NUGUTI-425905 format. One line per 4 residues: number of its first residue (from 0); for each residue x, y, z of C-alpha. Coordinates in pm, whole numbers, always signed. Example, Ala and Ser with C-alpha at 12.3 -4.5 7.8 and 13.67 -1.06 7.14 Angstrom:
2
0) +1230,-450,+780  +1367,-106,+714
This chain:
369
0) -9618,-6000,-1359  -9628,-5661,-1186  -9287,-5509,-1109  -9252,-5352,-767
4) -8994,-5092,-669  -8848,-5138,-321  -8788,-4855,-74  -8419,-4826,-168
8) -8517,-4810,-533  -8759,-4528,-464  -8487,-4333,-282  -8249,-4386,-573
12) -8508,-4261,-820  -8578,-3955,-605  -8208,-3874,-582  -8163,-3918,-959
16) -8457,-3685,-1029  -8327,-3432,-778  -7982,-3442,-933  -8116,-3396,-1285
20) -8334,-3103,-1174  -8040,-2944,-995  -7835,-2954,-1314  -8114,-2784,-1506
24) -8155,-2516,-1242  -7791,-2409,-1251  -7752,-2406,-1628  -7508,-2128,-1721
28) -7381,-2087,-1363  -7127,-2265,-1142  -7324,-2575,-1040  -7085,-2712,-781
32) -6769,-2644,-588  -6513,-2911,-501  -6247,-2834,-241  -5913,-3003,-175
36) -5657,-2902,+84  -5552,-2892,+448  -5663,-2731,+775  -5692,-2388,+615
40) -6010,-2509,+445  -6103,-2833,+628  -6469,-2817,+731  -6492,-3130,+944
44) -6328,-3426,+772  -6093,-3481,+1068  -6370,-3488,+1328  -6407,-3866,+1346
48) -6048,-3962,+1277  -5785,-4074,+1526  -5575,-3758,+1526  -5467,-3469,+1744
52) -5559,-3233,+1460  -5920,-3155,+1541  -6122,-2840,+1593  -6480,-2954,+1647
56) -6504,-2788,+1988  -6543,-2441,+2132  -6378,-2190,+2099  -6330,-2296,+1734
60) -6633,-2179,+1540  -6721,-1918,+1801  -6817,-1675,+1522  -6946,-1936,+1276
64) -7328,-1962,+1238  -7322,-2339,+1299  -7074,-2324,+1587  -6775,-2563,+1602
68) -6788,-2778,+1287  -6426,-2880,+1244  -6311,-2557,+1083  -5974,-2438,+1214
72) -6092,-2083,+1254  -6317,-1866,+1465  -6555,-1831,+1170  -6564,-1876,+795
76) -6268,-1991,+589  -6149,-1871,+248  -6362,-2127,+62  -6669,-2050,+275
80) -6649,-1687,+163  -6590,-1794,-198  -6898,-2017,-181  -7100,-1711,-78
84) -6957,-1506,-365  -7033,-1785,-609  -7397,-1784,-502  -7425,-2105,-304
88) -7702,-2082,-42  -7519,-2318,+195  -7157,-2398,+276  -6996,-2691,+97
92) -7022,-3003,+319  -6724,-3219,+421  -6682,-3549,+240  -6716,-3737,+570
96) -7077,-3623,+605  -7182,-3550,+247  -7513,-3703,+136  -7631,-3798,-211
100) -7811,-3466,-228  -7497,-3272,-139  -7295,-3371,-442  -7517,-3155,-662
104) -7342,-2852,-512  -7001,-2998,-427  -6795,-3160,-157  -6506,-3050,+66
108) -6231,-3316,+79  -5975,-3113,+276  -5809,-3256,+585  -5610,-3093,+864
112) -5235,-3182,+855  -5264,-3325,+501  -5002,-3266,+236  -4892,-3343,-116
116) -4675,-3622,+25  -4859,-3913,+185  -4642,-3920,+499  -4680,-3549,+576
120) -4836,-3478,+915  -4885,-3844,+1004  -4693,-3811,+1331  -5000,-3624,+1459
124) -5233,-3909,+1369  -5451,-3987,+1071  -5523,-3742,+792  -5641,-3757,+432
128) -5345,-3675,+203  -5398,-3521,-139  -5371,-3853,-322  -5654,-3997,-114
132) -5860,-3680,-151  -5840,-3730,-527  -5947,-4093,-487  -6246,-3976,-284
136) -6335,-3730,-558  -6320,-4016,-810  -6587,-4191,-602  -6807,-3881,-625
140) -6754,-3862,-1001  -6866,-4224,-1025  -7185,-4135,-836  -7249,-3848,-1073
144) -7195,-4083,-1367  -7448,-4323,-1215  -7708,-4049,-1166  -7660,-3938,-1526
148) -7706,-4296,-1646  -7357,-4330,-1785  -7392,-4038,-2025  -7024,-3941,-2052
152) -7097,-3622,-2244  -7338,-3506,-1974  -7089,-3594,-1698  -6805,-3410,-1873
156) -7024,-3108,-1939  -7145,-3091,-1580  -6803,-3126,-1419  -6646,-2874,-1658
160) -6878,-2602,-1524  -6791,-2665,-1159  -6533,-2473,-958  -6236,-2652,-800
164) -6007,-2529,-523  -5680,-2707,-450  -5479,-2555,-165  -5210,-2792,-44
168) -4839,-2787,+43  -4835,-2594,+370  -4788,-2907,+580  -4526,-3048,+347
172) -4310,-2776,+496  -4457,-2711,+839  -4519,-3077,+930  -4247,-3240,+723
176) -3949,-3047,+582  -3912,-2815,+883  -3926,-3109,+1125  -3580,-3265,+1090
180) -3628,-3460,+1415  -3923,-3647,+1260  -3880,-3649,+881  -3560,-3705,+674
184) -3660,-3477,+385  -3444,-3181,+492  -3136,-3405,+498  -3220,-3560,+161
188) -3318,-3249,-34  -3191,-2894,-55  -3475,-2638,-39  -3467,-2606,-419
192) -3467,-2983,-471  -3755,-3028,-229  -3963,-2764,-409  -3898,-2939,-741
196) -3992,-3277,-595  -4312,-3142,-440  -4412,-2965,-760  -4356,-3276,-967
200) -4587,-3473,-739  -4841,-3189,-732  -4833,-3166,-1112  -4941,-3530,-1132
204) -5217,-3471,-876  -5359,-3167,-1055  -5342,-3357,-1383  -5539,-3638,-1217
208) -5809,-3385,-1121  -5814,-3269,-1482  -5852,-3628,-1602  -6150,-3665,-1368
212) -6321,-3361,-1518  -6186,-3049,-1344  -6156,-2749,-1577  -6192,-2436,-1359
216) -5923,-2471,-1094  -5811,-2229,-820  -5456,-2299,-700  -5334,-2086,-407
220) -4969,-2074,-311  -4825,-2099,+40  -4859,-1789,+256  -4584,-1631,+466
224) -4494,-1945,+658  -4228,-1761,+855  -4483,-1512,+986  -4728,-1750,+1151
228) -4697,-1730,+1532  -4547,-2077,+1577  -4265,-2000,+1330  -4181,-1644,+1437
232) -3848,-1563,+1601  -3832,-1381,+1934  -3611,-1074,+1923  -3670,-921,+2263
236) -3922,-668,+2139  -4297,-661,+2185  -4356,-787,+1833  -4145,-1080,+1720
240) -3991,-1094,+1374  -4098,-1318,+1089  -3868,-1611,+1017  -3736,-1504,+677
244) -3551,-1831,+625  -3887,-2009,+623  -4031,-1749,+388  -3741,-1794,+146
248) -3788,-2171,+135  -4162,-2160,+58  -4109,-1889,-204  -3914,-2147,-405
252) -4226,-2363,-416  -4449,-2065,-492  -4240,-1954,-786  -4249,-2302,-935
256) -4624,-2328,-876  -4691,-2011,-1074  -4479,-2151,-1360  -4681,-2473,-1341
260) -5006,-2276,-1374  -4865,-2108,-1685  -4770,-2447,-1824  -5119,-2585,-1768
264) -5285,-2280,-1918  -5065,-2279,-2228  -5248,-2575,-2380  -5077,-2833,-2157
268) -5427,-2925,-2036  -5670,-2832,-2319  -5996,-2670,-2211  -5879,-2601,-1856
272) -5813,-2269,-1686  -5603,-2249,-1371  -5597,-1941,-1148  -5298,-1885,-920
276) -5395,-1712,-595  -5106,-1536,-421  -5159,-1591,-49  -4796,-1500,+16
280) -4834,-1149,-126  -5177,-1114,+30  -5047,-1199,+376  -4750,-968,+326
284) -4984,-681,+238  -5196,-746,+547  -4884,-723,+763  -4768,-405,+593
288) -5111,-239,+607  -5227,-375,+941  -5348,-35,+1062  -5565,+15,+753
292) -5732,-324,+804  -5765,-275,+1180  -5524,-544,+1297  -5352,-462,+1625
296) -5188,-801,+1700  -5003,-983,+1423  -4756,-1206,+1607  -4981,-1400,+1847
300) -5297,-1600,+1813  -5628,-1477,+1951  -5671,-1817,+2109  -5407,-1977,+2330
304) -5216,-1666,+2428  -4983,-1840,+2668  -4615,-1803,+2745  -4493,-2151,+2652
308) -4445,-2064,+2285  -4403,-1740,+2103  -4752,-1766,+1959  -4917,-1909,+2266
312) -5068,-2257,+2268  -5028,-2442,+1939  -5403,-2477,+1898  -5699,-2362,+2105
316) -5785,-2580,+2403  -6143,-2700,+2457  -6359,-2436,+2628  -6068,-2193,+2634
320) -6162,-1825,+2639  -6022,-1647,+2331  -5956,-1275,+2286  -6269,-1060,+2296
324) -6227,-882,+1960  -6123,-1129,+1693  -6116,-859,+1424  -5803,-710,+1579
328) -5604,-1032,+1549  -5440,-1147,+1228  -5418,-1502,+1363  -5679,-1713,+1535
332) -5431,-1963,+1681  -5058,-2028,+1634  -5116,-2165,+1284  -5436,-2035,+1130
336) -5558,-1689,+1028  -5867,-1529,+1173  -6194,-1511,+981  -6131,-1150,+879
340) -5811,-1252,+698  -6002,-1518,+503  -6267,-1262,+410  -6018,-998,+294
344) -5812,-1241,+86  -6121,-1403,-67  -6256,-1065,-174  -5925,-972,-333
348) -5890,-1303,-518  -6251,-1297,-634  -6270,-948,-781  -5917,-804,-800
352) -5864,-594,-1114  -5491,-667,-1119  -5298,-994,-1115  -5139,-916,-777
356) -5369,-1160,-598  -5521,-1374,-873  -5336,-1462,-1193  -5397,-1455,-1488
360) -5763,-1371,-1418  -5968,-1334,-1101  -6205,-1596,-963  -6517,-1410,-1075
364) -6388,-1417,-1432  -6302,-1785,-1395  -6658,-1860,-1287  -6795,-1686,-1596
368) -6592,-1893,-1842
């Protein structure tokens, strides 16, 4: 009796062939890029969720080739620039809209307001916390396993060549610990205790990524939280001061995170290499050398320059007119850096010849492993 293949079967076969060919074509290179994190790298996962944390409208994306996509920036984000450096012809798609074809190059799981802790940012509506992002990645790994016909060696080999970015923890402070009126964490933990608790949870999450196949992992720390417009302190001068209390608290987490990277790299996770990216130092250098980089405004966002908060509106309003020259502003809105900041920091982390921005090696070296 003749066996017929239905339409869905044909599609599956096409996808499997495409996936196999894609693996062959990228032999010896970074075949895919998987991204985990929050609004700093979200590319549209929050668009269809019930949340106030959205950016799929103008003026967000005003300088991005595809317009407003759900990126919390005027243009490209750190991972968009990294994708370009790594040789990807297109930007990594969000998990919410990723197709079978997309997983050959990677998926972006990041979600605005998300944190290491599941409850972080939930007062703003739905988000995808880190634990769920990892679960979503597990689903993608299962698809890859299916395409490779259950060949565990092939799956392990493929995933070990991919690049992974995990940038999380910002909201565990901004939209949790620093919000005593909404979350009890600041009354339960001292700053040191909270950092330890976060790092313990994050250690388990990064280990889970390792168990799923991640071997080349980029782990950025938290930037100068006290210097973002919404956290700055007015001092009666034209330029408001950074909130150094905030900066001190996140530095406790950052210090522990660097130690965790050392622990992972010292045979704690065999075969893996973690690179610690120092956003805190990078942001500090941009502030100190603002004239060199062309930044004229460092304490207010380009978008939402109102008088109700020190940094203007919290986020850009739909159809709002932003500043004319985005390259002169360190911040796009009261929370997020402008595209130029992402570009500068990505370049430094990718090719820096010292460990000031990327430790113990740079991202280009990580890709070549």
